[in-house]
C-alpha positions in Angstrom: -3.4 -39.4 8.0 -5.9 -41.8 6.5 -6.9 -39.4 3.8 -3.4 -38.2 2.9 -3.0 -40.7 0.1 -6.0 -39.1 -1.7 -3.5 -36.4 -2.8 -1.6 -38.9 -4.9 -4.9 -39.8 -6.7 -5.6 -36.2 -7.7 -5.8 -35.7 -11.5 -5.4 -32.2 -12.8 -4.4 -30.5 -16.0 -2.9 -27.1 -16.3 -1.8 -25.6 -19.6 0.6 -22.9 -20.5 0.8 -22.0 -24.2 0.9 -19.0 -26.3 -0.9 -18.9 -29.7 -2.1 -16.3 -32.1 -5.8 -15.7 -32.4 -6.9 -15.9 -36.0 -8.1 -12.6 -37.5 -7.0 -10.7 -34.4 -3.7 -9.0 -35.1 -1.1 -9.0 -32.3 -3.4 -11.0 -30.0 -2.3 -14.2 -28.2 -4.3 -16.6 -26.0 -3.4 -19.4 -23.6 -5.5 -21.7 -21.5 -4.9 -22.9 -17.9 -6.5 -25.9 -16.2 -5.3 -26.6 -12.7 -6.2 -28.9 -9.8 -4.9 -28.9 -6.3 -5.3 -31.1 -3.2 -4.5 -29.7 0.3 -4.3 -32.1 3.3 -4.7 -30.5 6.7 -3.2 -32.8 9.3 -4.9 -31.5 12.4 -8.4 -31.6 10.8 -7.5 -34.9 8.9 -9.3 -33.4 5.8 -8.4 -32.9 2.2 -9.6 -29.8 0.3 -9.8 -29.9 -3.5 -9.6 -26.8 -5.7 -9.9 -26.6 -9.4 -9.1 -23.5 -11.6 -10.1 -23.3 -15.3 -9.3 -20.2 -17.2 -7.6 -18.4 -20.1 -5.3 -15.5 -20.8 -5.7 -13.0 -23.7 -2.9 -10.6 -24.5 -3.2 -7.9 -27.2 -0.8 -5.2 -28.2 -2.2 -2.0 -29.7 -0.3 0.1 -32.3 -0.5 3.6 -33.7 1.7 3.8 -36.7 5.1 2.2 -35.8 4.6 2.8 -32.1 3.1 0.5 -29.4 0.6 2.5 -27.5 -0.9 0.0 -25.1 -1.3 -3.6 -23.9 -4.5 -5.4 -22.9 -4.3 -8.4 -20.5 -7.4 -10.3 -19.6 -7.5 -13.5 -17.4 -11.1 -14.8 -16.7 -11.2 -17.9 -14.4 -13.6 -20.2 -12.8 -12.6 -21.4 -9.3 -14.1 -24.5 -7.7 -13.6 -25.7 -4.1 -14.8 -28.9 -2.4 -14.6 -29.8 1.3 -13.0 -26.4 2.0 -10.8 -26.0 5.1 -9.7 -22.3 5.6 -11.8 -21.5 2.6 -10.7 -18.3 0.8 -13.1 -15.4 1.4 -14.2 -15.1 -2.3 -16.1 -18.4 -2.0 -19.6 -18.3 -0.4 -19.1 -21.6 1.4 -17.0 -24.8 1.5 -18.5 -26.2 -1.6 -18.7 -23.4 -4.2 -18.0 -22.3 -7.7 -17.0 -18.7 -8.4 -16.2 -16.7 -11.6 -13.0 -14.7 -10.9 -11.2 -12.0 -12.8 -7.5 -12.6 -12.0 -5.9 -9.8 -14.0 -7.8 -7.4 -16.3 -5.6 -4.5 -17.3 -5.0 -2.0 -20.0 -1.6 -0.4 -19.9 -1.1 2.8 -21.9 2.4 3.1 -23.1 1.9 5.8 -25.8 3.9 8.5 -23.9 7.1 6.9 -25.1 9.7 4.3 -24.2 11.3 6.2 -21.4 8.2 7.9 -20.2 5.7 6.7 -17.5 3.1 4.1 -18.4 -0.5 4.2 -17.0 -2.4 1.0 -16.0 -6.1 0.7 -15.2 -8.1 -2.4 -14.2 -7.6 -5.3 -11.8 -3.9 -5.9 -10.9 -1.5 -6.9 -8.2 -0.8 -4.0 -5.8 2.9 -2.9 -5.9 4.3 -4.0 -2.5 7.1 -6.2 -1.4 9.0 -9.1 -2.9 5.8 -10.9 -4.1 5.2 -8.1 -6.6 8.3 -9.2 -8.5 7.2 -12.8 -8.8 4.6 -14.6 -10.9 2.7 -16.4 -8.2 -0.8 -16.7 -9.8 -2.1 -20.2 -9.5 1.1 -21.4 -7.7 1.6 -23.1 -4.3 4.7 -21.0 -3.9 3.5 -17.7 -2.3 5.0 -14.8 -0.2 2.2 -14.0 2.2 0.9 -10.9 0.5 -2.7 -11.3 1.7 -1.6 -11.9 5.3 0.4 -8.6 5.2 -2.0 -6.4 3.3 -5.4 -8.0 3.6 -5.5 -8.3 -0.2 -3.2 -9.2 -3.1 -5.2 -8.0 -6.2 -7.3 -4.9 -6.4 -9.3 -2.7 -8.8 -7.8 0.7 -9.6 -5.2 2.8 -11.4 -1.4 2.7 -11.4 1.5 4.6 -12.9 5.0 3.3 -13.3 8.3 3.9 -15.1 11.7 2.3 -15.7 14.5 4.7 -15.3 18.3 4.2 -15.8 18.9 2.6 -12.5 15.5 2.5 -10.8 11.9 1.5 -11.4 8.7 2.4 -9.6 5.0 1.8 -9.6 2.4 3.8 -7.6 -1.3 2.8 -7.3 -4.6 3.9 -6.0 -7.2 1.1 -5.7 -10.7 0.2 -4.4 -9.5 -1.7 -1.3 -11.9 -4.6 -1.8 -9.6 -7.2 -3.3 -10.7 -9.7 -6.0 -14.3 -8.4 -6.2 -15.2 -4.7 -6.7 -17.2 -3.7 -3.6 -17.7 -0.2 -2.2 -19.5 -1.0 1.1 -18.1 1.1 4.0 -16.0 3.1 1.5 -12.8 1.0 1.3 -9.6 2.4 -0.4 -5.9 1.6 -0.7 -2.7 3.3 -1.8 0.5 1.5 -2.4 3.9 1.9 -4.1 7.3 0.3 -4.6 10.6 1.7 -5.8 13.4 -0.6 -6.6 16.7 -1.2 -8.4 16.3 -2.8 -11.8 15.7 -6.6 -12.0 18.6 -7.3 -14.4 21.3 -7.5 -11.7 22.5 -10.2 -9.4 20.8 -8.3 -6.6 17.5 -6.3 -6.3 16.4 -4.1 -3.5 13.0 -2.6 -3.1 11.2 -0.2 -0.7 7.4 -0.3 -0.5 4.5 1.4 1.3 0.9 0.6 1.8 -2.0 2.5 3.4 -5.6 1.5 3.2 -9.1 0.8 4.6 -9.4 -2.8 3.5 -12.9 -4.3 3.1 -13.2 -7.7 4.8 -16.3 -9.5 6.1 -18.5 -6.4 5.2 -16.5 -3.9 7.2 -13.2 -2.1 6.7 -10.0 -2.2 8.7 -7.0 0.1 8.6 -3.6 -1.1 7.6 -0.4 0.9 7.1 2.9 -0.7 6.3 6.4 -0.1 5.0 8.6 -2.8 3.6 12.2 -3.5 2.6 12.9 -6.5 0.3 16.3 -7.7 -1.0 17.0 -10.6 -3.4 20.5 -11.8 -4.1 21.3 -14.4 -6.8 24.4 -16.5 -7.0 24.8 -19.1 -9.7 21.5 -21.2 -9.5 20.6 -20.1 -6.0 18.7 -17.1 -4.7 18.4 -15.6 -1.3 15.3 -13.5 -0.6 14.5 -11.5 2.5 11.7 -9.1 3.4 10.9 -7.2 6.5 7.9 -4.9 7.1 6.4 -2.9 9.9 3.4 -0.7 10.6 -0.1 -0.6 12.1 -3.1 -2.9 11.9 -6.0 -0.8 13.2 -4.4 0.6 16.4 -2.0 -2.3 16.9 1.6 -2.5 15.9 2.4 -5.1 13.3 5.8 -6.4 12.0 7.0 -9.4 10.2 9.1 -10.8 7.4 10.3 -13.8 5.4 13.5 -15.5 4.5 13.8 -17.8 1.6 16.5 -19.7 -0.2 15.7 -21.4 -3.5 17.5 -23.3 -6.3 16.6 -23.5 -10.0 17.9 -25.8 -12.6 19.9 -24.2 -15.4 17.0 -24.5 -17.9 14.7 -23.1 -15.2 12.3 -26.1 -15.5 12.7 -27.2 -11.9 12.8 -25.4 -8.6 13.3 -26.3 -4.9 12.8 -23.8 -2.1 12.5 -23.4 1.7 10.9 -20.4 3.2 10.3 -19.0 6.7 7.5 -16.5 7.4 6.7 -14.6 10.6 4.1 -12.0 11.6 3.4 -10.4 14.9 0.4 -8.2 15.6 0.2 -6.5 19.0 -2.4 -8.2 21.4 -2.7 -11.1 19.0 -0.9 -14.4 18.7 2.1 -14.6 16.4 2.1 -16.4 13.1 5.2 -18.4 12.1 5.6 -21.1 9.5 8.2 -23.0 7.5 7.4 -24.1 4.0 9.4 -26.6 1.8 8.4 -27.0 -1.8 9.3 -28.1 -5.3 8.0 -27.4 -8.8 9.0 -29.2 -12.0 8.0 -28.7 -15.6 7.5 -32.3 -16.9 6.9 -31.2 -20.5 6.1 -27.9 -22.3 2.6 -28.2 -20.9 2.6 -30.2 -17.7 3.8 -28.8 -14.4 3.8 -30.6 -11.0 4.2 -28.9 -7.6 4.5 -30.1 -4.0 4.6 -28.1 -0.9 4.7 -28.9 2.8 3.9 -26.1 5.4 4.6 -26.6 9.1 2.9 -23.9 11.2 4.8 -23.0 14.4 2.5 -20.4 15.7 -1.1 -19.5 14.6 -4.1 -17.7 16.2 -6.1 -19.3 17.5 -3.6 -22.0 18.5 -6.1 -24.9 18.1 -6.2 -24.2 14.3 -2.4 -24.7 13.9 -1.7 -27.5 11.5 0.7 -29.0 9.0 -0.4 -28.7 5.4 0.6 -31.0 2.5 -0.3 -29.8 -0.9 -0.1 -31.3 -4.4 -0.9 -29.6 -7.7 -0.8 -30.3 -11.4 -1.1 -27.7 -14.1 -1.4 -28.1 -17.9 -1.1 -25.0 -20.2 -2.1 -24.9 -23.9 
């Protein structure tokens, strides 16, 4: 625990703003600077990560009709003293340029017609697809389920009277576009509309996912339900399928509270995953996020791992993050 108090000394800035770009009609930009400290109790080590990036959003018109939207999010990621270092870093002390989201969404077919999206985007699967988790401590285990969260490819979607859907075909290589060993992924989600007190979604995923220079098969189906009552939300998701030739199943359960102005959040979440012939993964997370000002946001999360493979890597993780958006 001797290094735990280093977390309280971490300085970071993260910025969320939205401003017009001069001389570029219907174009907005914001900047995001974030720093995070993660203390791993078993290893008695603190990992530091820093994210510096921006978002550019532009709407294209033809006459009086919107025909498309461009969203670009270039980021620089830095890690120091990495523990459980994400795979897009080359080592435990590394700097990487990352495209978070790069999409053009064509909407020219009409308001009630399908839209077409191309680029680098979050694959449509499960409850995490409905949440804005980029750069947040608060996550829903998408990478553990699918082997990736973002991917390069093509998607089509539509909002109907009572339902909405998105279907995608993607490269299967995640954050970076790689074609070694011919990866691929297909996914989709159909759900009720998100403007009710409850939302239910059904998802599928099938792919040969590239990881560590070789591909592995994963096929999953998922059911997620979210029910809101006053300032509380109850979220549950269950999934099942195959990981290579092994059966896989898992799920999560979360209850969260948000202030009336949505500037503060408190949540607790339980996740579990079982892969045949492998050890289970189970963890409980407790977290909070607060918007201190229009720009500054603070987050704290504690994760207590109950099961993990291999068992000797099981740990408790304490994370602190500050963001400033402008």
